[in-house]
N, CA, C and O atoms as CSV, one atom per row, in Angstrom:
chain,resi,resn,atom,element,x,y,z
A,1,MET,N,N,-138.319,31.412,-64.217
A,1,MET,CA,C,-139.601,32.900,-63.778
A,1,MET,C,C,-140.321,33.423,-64.910
A,1,MET,O,O,-139.744,34.135,-65.731
A,2,ASN,N,N,-141.651,33.096,-65.026
A,2,ASN,CA,C,-142.273,33.846,-66.573
A,2,ASN,C,C,-142.148,35.321,-66.313
A,2,ASN,O,O,-142.702,35.607,-65.251
A,3,ASP,N,N,-141.593,36.383,-66.935
A,3,ASP,CA,C,-141.445,37.939,-66.026
A,3,ASP,C,C,-143.525,37.860,-66.368
A,3,ASP,O,O,-144.278,37.714,-65.406
A,4,ALA,N,N,-144.076,37.986,-67.807
A,4,ALA,CA,C,-145.889,37.920,-67.466
A,4,ALA,C,C,-146.028,37.694,-66.303
A,4,ALA,O,O,-146.618,38.587,-65.694
A,5,ASP,N,N,-145.682,36.742,-65.660
A,5,ASP,CA,C,-146.419,36.330,-64.033
A,5,ASP,C,C,-145.429,37.021,-62.924
A,5,ASP,O,O,-145.144,36.424,-61.886
A,6,MET,N,N,-144.877,38.460,-63.258
A,6,MET,CA,C,-144.419,39.224,-62.414
A,6,MET,C,C,-144.700,40.622,-62.220
A,6,MET,O,O,-144.722,41.667,-62.870
A,7,GLU,N,N,-144.935,40.140,-60.883
A,7,GLU,CA,C,-145.556,42.560,-60.346
A,7,GLU,C,C,-144.046,42.677,-59.770
A,7,GLU,O,O,-143.247,42.089,-59.041
A,8,ILE,N,N,-144.168,43.676,-60.477
A,8,ILE,CA,C,-142.962,45.211,-59.670
A,8,ILE,C,C,-144.091,46.341,-58.967
A,8,ILE,O,O,-145.055,46.970,-59.405
A,9,ILE,N,N,-143.508,46.243,-57.837
A,9,ILE,CA,C,-143.044,46.692,-57.378
A,9,ILE,C,C,-142.136,47.758,-57.228
A,9,ILE,O,O,-140.977,47.386,-57.413
A,10,VAL,N,N,-142.350,49.916,-56.738
A,10,VAL,CA,C,-141.396,50.307,-56.375
A,10,VAL,C,C,-140.768,50.743,-55.265
A,10,VAL,O,O,-141.108,51.922,-55.163
A,11,VAL,N,N,-139.746,50.354,-54.002
A,11,VAL,CA,C,-139.546,50.916,-52.621
A,11,VAL,C,C,-139.509,52.447,-52.869
A,11,VAL,O,O,-138.902,53.080,-53.733
A,12,LEU,N,N,-140.361,52.883,-51.829
A,12,LEU,CA,C,-140.096,54.759,-52.159
A,12,LEU,C,C,-139.863,55.071,-50.951
A,12,LEU,O,O,-140.025,56.288,-50.854
A,13,GLY,N,N,-139.548,54.593,-49.907
A,13,GLY,CA,C,-138.737,54.589,-48.316
A,13,GLY,C,C,-138.820,54.329,-47.875
A,13,GLY,O,O,-140.016,54.174,-47.633
A,14,VAL,N,N,-137.738,53.670,-46.736
A,14,VAL,CA,C,-137.752,52.883,-45.433
A,14,VAL,C,C,-138.081,53.941,-44.830
A,14,VAL,O,O,-138.063,55.093,-45.264
A,15,THR,N,N,-138.627,53.264,-43.027
A,15,THR,CA,C,-138.612,53.889,-42.057
A,15,THR,C,C,-139.080,52.544,-40.730
A,15,THR,O,O,-140.014,51.815,-40.394
A,16,GLY,N,N,-137.903,52.847,-40.427
A,16,GLY,CA,C,-138.426,51.670,-39.055
A,16,GLY,C,C,-137.639,50.391,-39.988
A,16,GLY,O,O,-136.587,50.224,-40.606
A,17,GLN,N,N,-138.908,49.621,-39.638
A,17,GLN,CA,C,-139.514,48.602,-39.955
A,17,GLN,C,C,-140.207,48.532,-41.094
A,17,GLN,O,O,-140.668,47.499,-41.578
A,18,THR,N,N,-140.292,49.648,-41.547
A,18,THR,CA,C,-141.410,49.576,-43.154
A,18,THR,C,C,-140.937,50.297,-44.129
A,18,THR,O,O,-140.300,51.333,-44.322
A,19,ALA,N,N,-141.627,49.118,-44.896
A,19,ALA,CA,C,-141.356,50.346,-45.968
A,19,ALA,C,C,-142.338,50.720,-46.714
A,19,ALA,O,O,-143.328,49.991,-46.770
A,20,ARG,N,N,-142.298,51.841,-47.398
A,20,ARG,CA,C,-143.422,53.112,-48.423
A,20,ARG,C,C,-143.310,51.785,-50.128
A,20,ARG,O,O,-142.392,51.702,-50.944
A,21,VAL,N,N,-144.269,51.207,-50.087
A,21,VAL,CA,C,-143.932,50.927,-51.558
A,21,VAL,C,C,-145.226,50.992,-52.647
A,21,VAL,O,O,-146.411,51.209,-52.390
A,22,ARG,N,N,-144.727,50.787,-53.662
A,22,ARG,CA,C,-145.813,51.641,-55.600
A,22,ARG,C,C,-146.536,50.451,-55.399
A,22,ARG,O,O,-146.449,49.920,-54.292
A,23,LEU,N,N,-147.065,50.062,-56.058
A,23,LEU,CA,C,-147.672,49.069,-56.323
A,23,LEU,C,C,-147.983,49.443,-58.108
A,23,LEU,O,O,-148.019,50.578,-58.584
A,24,PRO,N,N,-148.194,48.065,-58.911
A,24,PRO,CA,C,-148.202,48.229,-60.026
A,24,PRO,C,C,-149.468,48.729,-60.772
A,24,PRO,O,O,-149.425,48.837,-61.998
A,25,ASP,N,N,-150.819,49.101,-59.943
A,25,ASP,CA,C,-151.876,50.573,-60.187
A,25,ASP,C,C,-151.324,51.690,-59.709
A,25,ASP,O,O,-151.708,52.850,-59.560
A,26,THR,N,N,-150.536,51.215,-59.543
A,26,THR,CA,C,-149.977,53.482,-58.462
A,26,THR,C,C,-150.064,54.012,-56.537
A,26,THR,O,O,-149.856,54.876,-55.685
A,27,SER,N,N,-150.523,52.715,-56.852
A,27,SER,CA,C,-151.149,53.026,-55.175
A,27,SER,C,C,-150.037,52.654,-54.633
A,27,SER,O,O,-149.140,52.011,-55.178
A,28,GLU,N,N,-150.088,53.208,-53.120
A,28,GLU,CA,C,-148.818,52.689,-52.682
A,28,GLU,C,C,-149.898,52.771,-50.838
A,28,GLU,O,O,-150.853,53.448,-50.459
A,29,GLU,N,N,-149.006,51.647,-50.171
A,29,GLU,CA,C,-148.857,50.648,-48.946
A,29,GLU,C,C,-147.385,50.797,-48.026
A,29,GLU,O,O,-146.281,51.088,-48.486
A,30,GLN,N,N,-147.694,50.533,-46.734
A,30,GLN,CA,C,-146.824,50.096,-46.414
A,30,GLN,C,C,-146.171,48.743,-46.027
A,30,GLN,O,O,-146.943,47.979,-45.447
A,31,TRP,N,N,-145.059,48.343,-46.204
A,31,TRP,CA,C,-145.212,46.898,-45.684
A,31,TRP,C,C,-143.868,47.025,-44.890
A,31,TRP,O,O,-142.919,47.805,-44.813
A,32,PRO,N,N,-144.446,45.413,-44.139
A,32,PRO,CA,C,-143.192,44.519,-43.471
A,32,PRO,C,C,-141.968,45.054,-44.332
A,32,PRO,O,O,-142.118,45.229,-45.541
A,33,LEU,N,N,-140.546,45.357,-43.598
A,33,LEU,CA,C,-139.242,44.920,-44.605
A,33,LEU,C,C,-139.073,43.768,-44.693
A,33,LEU,O,O,-138.448,43.334,-45.660
A,34,THR,N,N,-139.719,42.668,-43.433
A,34,THR,CA,C,-139.645,41.315,-43.438
A,34,THR,C,C,-140.016,40.583,-45.043
A,34,THR,O,O,-139.273,39.817,-45.657
A,35,SER,N,N,-140.969,40.927,-45.349
A,35,SER,CA,C,-141.928,40.582,-46.657
A,35,SER,C,C,-141.074,40.906,-47.789
A,35,SER,O,O,-141.210,40.327,-48.866
A,36,LEU,N,N,-139.985,42.030,-47.543
A,36,LEU,CA,C,-139.497,42.715,-49.316
A,36,LEU,C,C,-137.595,41.226,-49.200
A,36,LEU,O,O,-137.243,40.114,-48.807
A,37,PRO,N,N,-137.221,42.218,-49.750
A,37,PRO,CA,C,-135.102,41.666,-49.641
A,37,PRO,C,C,-134.386,42.113,-48.712
A,37,PRO,O,O,-134.568,43.210,-48.184
A,38,GLN,N,N,-133.372,41.201,-48.373
A,38,GLN,CA,C,-133.169,42.034,-46.894
A,38,GLN,C,C,-132.552,43.575,-47.708
A,38,GLN,O,O,-132.370,43.679,-48.921
A,39,GLY,N,N,-132.368,44.407,-46.921
A,39,GLY,CA,C,-131.474,45.053,-47.978
A,39,GLY,C,C,-132.280,46.301,-48.289
A,39,GLY,O,O,-131.917,47.394,-47.853
A,40,VAL,N,N,-133.372,46.158,-49.039
A,40,VAL,CA,C,-133.786,46.654,-49.992
A,40,VAL,C,C,-133.309,48.578,-49.804
A,40,VAL,O,O,-132.474,48.821,-48.932
A,41,GLN,N,N,-133.826,49.682,-50.561
A,41,GLN,CA,C,-133.400,50.905,-50.289
A,41,GLN,C,C,-134.957,51.378,-51.127
A,41,GLN,O,O,-135.782,50.695,-51.735
A,42,PRO,N,N,-134.864,53.265,-50.739
A,42,PRO,CA,C,-135.694,53.833,-51.577
A,42,PRO,C,C,-134.960,53.997,-53.172
A,42,PRO,O,O,-133.814,54.281,-53.521
A,43,GLY,N,N,-135.857,53.764,-53.713
A,43,GLY,CA,C,-135.996,53.127,-55.726
A,43,GLY,C,C,-135.692,51.827,-56.174
A,43,GLY,O,O,-136.129,51.352,-57.222
A,44,ASP,N,N,-134.724,51.080,-55.149
A,44,ASP,CA,C,-135.200,49.622,-55.821
A,44,ASP,C,C,-136.559,48.756,-55.997
A,44,ASP,O,O,-137.428,48.229,-55.304
A,45,ARG,N,N,-136.227,48.926,-57.268
A,45,ARG,CA,C,-137.263,47.754,-57.460
A,45,ARG,C,C,-137.559,45.875,-57.011
A,45,ARG,O,O,-136.646,45.084,-57.250
A,46,VAL,N,N,-138.401,45.552,-56.608
A,46,VAL,CA,C,-138.770,43.847,-56.064
A,46,VAL,C,C,-139.507,43.691,-57.216
A,46,VAL,O,O,-140.266,44.408,-57.866
A,47,GLY,N,N,-138.969,42.254,-57.323
A,47,GLY,CA,C,-140.764,41.655,-58.714
A,47,GLY,C,C,-141.045,40.411,-57.559
A,47,GLY,O,O,-140.369,39.779,-56.747
A,48,ILE,N,N,-142.355,40.462,-57.971
A,48,ILE,CA,C,-142.983,39.629,-57.148
A,48,ILE,C,C,-143.546,38.637,-58.188
A,48,ILE,O,O,-144.313,38.925,-59.106
A,49,THR,N,N,-143.025,37.387,-57.886
A,49,THR,CA,C,-143.915,35.992,-58.484
A,49,THR,C,C,-144.940,35.152,-57.667
A,49,THR,O,O,-144.698,35.302,-56.469
A,50,GLY,N,N,-146.084,34.254,-57.897
A,50,GLY,CA,C,-146.717,33.205,-56.852
A,50,GLY,C,C,-147.396,34.357,-56.037
A,50,GLY,O,O,-146.949,35.504,-56.038
A,51,GLU,N,N,-148.459,33.987,-55.373
A,51,GLU,CA,C,-149.983,33.965,-55.006
A,51,GLU,C,C,-149.362,33.619,-53.380
A,51,GLU,O,O,-148.469,32.804,-53.148
A,52,GLY,N,N,-150.225,34.625,-52.143
A,52,GLY,CA,C,-150.794,34.115,-51.692
A,52,GLY,C,C,-149.401,34.262,-50.517
A,52,GLY,O,O,-148.642,35.189,-50.234
A,53,GLY,N,N,-149.603,32.224,-49.840
A,53,GLY,CA,C,-148.310,32.210,-48.836
A,53,GLY,C,C,-147.281,31.390,-50.012
A,53,GLY,O,O,-146.203,30.997,-49.566
A,54,THR,N,N,-147.497,31.196,-51.087
A,54,THR,CA,C,-146.189,30.817,-52.117
A,54,THR,C,C,-145.819,32.175,-52.837
A,54,THR,O,O,-145.636,32.084,-54.051
A,55,GLN,N,N,-145.689,33.383,-52.273
A,55,GLN,CA,C,-144.858,34.482,-52.997
A,55,GLN,C,C,-143.583,34.241,-52.719
A,55,GLN,O,O,-143.122,33.505,-51.846
A,56,GLU,N,N,-142.806,35.174,-53.834
A,56,GLU,CA,C,-141.055,35.141,-54.109
A,56,GLU,C,C,-141.647,36.820,-54.213
A,56,GLU,O,O,-142.656,37.453,-54.527
A,57,CYS,N,N,-139.784,37.079,-53.544
A,57,CYS,CA,C,-140.051,38.915,-53.936
A,57,CYS,C,C,-138.017,38.737,-54.304
A,57,CYS,O,O,-137.448,37.989,-53.509
A,58,HIS,N,N,-137.191,39.336,-55.316
A,58,HIS,CA,C,-136.390,39.277,-56.036
A,58,HIS,C,C,-135.906,40.831,-55.738
A,58,HIS,O,O,-136.478,41.860,-55.380
A,59,LEU,N,N,-134.737,40.511,-56.029
A,59,LEU,CA,C,-134.785,42.555,-55.814
A,59,LEU,C,C,-134.258,42.516,-57.039
A,59,LEU,O,O,-133.367,41.737,-57.377
A,60,LEU,N,N,-135.070,43.807,-58.140
A,60,LEU,CA,C,-134.259,43.119,-59.561
A,60,LEU,C,C,-133.316,44.451,-59.534
A,60,LEU,O,O,-133.390,45.244,-58.596
A,61,PRO,N,N,-132.332,44.659,-60.743
A,61,PRO,CA,C,-130.401,44.982,-60.669
A,61,PRO,C,C,-131.675,46.795,-61.123
A,61,PRO,O,O,-132.674,47.042,-61.798
A,62,ARG,N,N,-130.568,47.652,-60.072
A,62,ARG,CA,C,-130.754,49.326,-60.344
A,62,ARG,C,C,-130.687,49.334,-62.515
A,62,ARG,O,O,-130.054,48.957,-63.500
A,63,LEU,N,N,-131.718,49.976,-62.101
A,63,LEU,CA,C,-131.305,50.824,-63.774
A,63,LEU,C,C,-130.047,51.863,-63.313
A,63,LEU,O,O,-130.246,52.728,-62.460
A,64,GLY,N,N,-128.407,51.639,-64.132
A,64,GLY,CA,C,-127.607,52.627,-64.129
A,64,GLY,C,C,-127.335,53.830,-64.877
A,64,GLY,O,O,-127.952,54.097,-65.909
A,65,GLY,N,N,-126.649,54.389,-64.510
A,65,GLY,CA,C,-126.560,56.046,-65.893
A,65,GLY,C,C,-127.488,56.049,-66.220
A,65,GLY,O,O,-127.701,55.863,-67.418
A,66,LEU,N,N,-128.475,56.253,-65.366
A,66,LEU,CA,C,-128.914,57.385,-65.491
A,66,LEU,C,C,-129.310,58.794,-64.592
A,66,LEU,O,O,-128.861,58.629,-63.458
A,67,MET,N,N,-129.855,59.850,-64.688
A,67,MET,CA,C,-129.444,60.518,-63.742
A,67,MET,C,C,-131.325,60.959,-63.560
A,67,MET,O,O,-132.286,60.984,-64.329
A,68,ALA,N,N,-131.126,61.211,-62.291
A,68,ALA,CA,C,-132.130,61.466,-61.516
A,68,ALA,C,C,-133.040,63.416,-62.394
A,68,ALA,O,O,-134.029,63.927,-61.869
């Protein structure tokens, strides 16, 4: 996987079967949970590679030790 080809989104909230995510351009969208890695939680970062029907989502490691 080439990091230059990866876009990173941030999960802002999860309600029912949808998640509110912040896209790389800072806009926000509602995405179905089925399109994200299992077990995503608010604050998670998800790396997306590929295009269209060949997209892959990867839950990125959480940043430990940082206080908000």
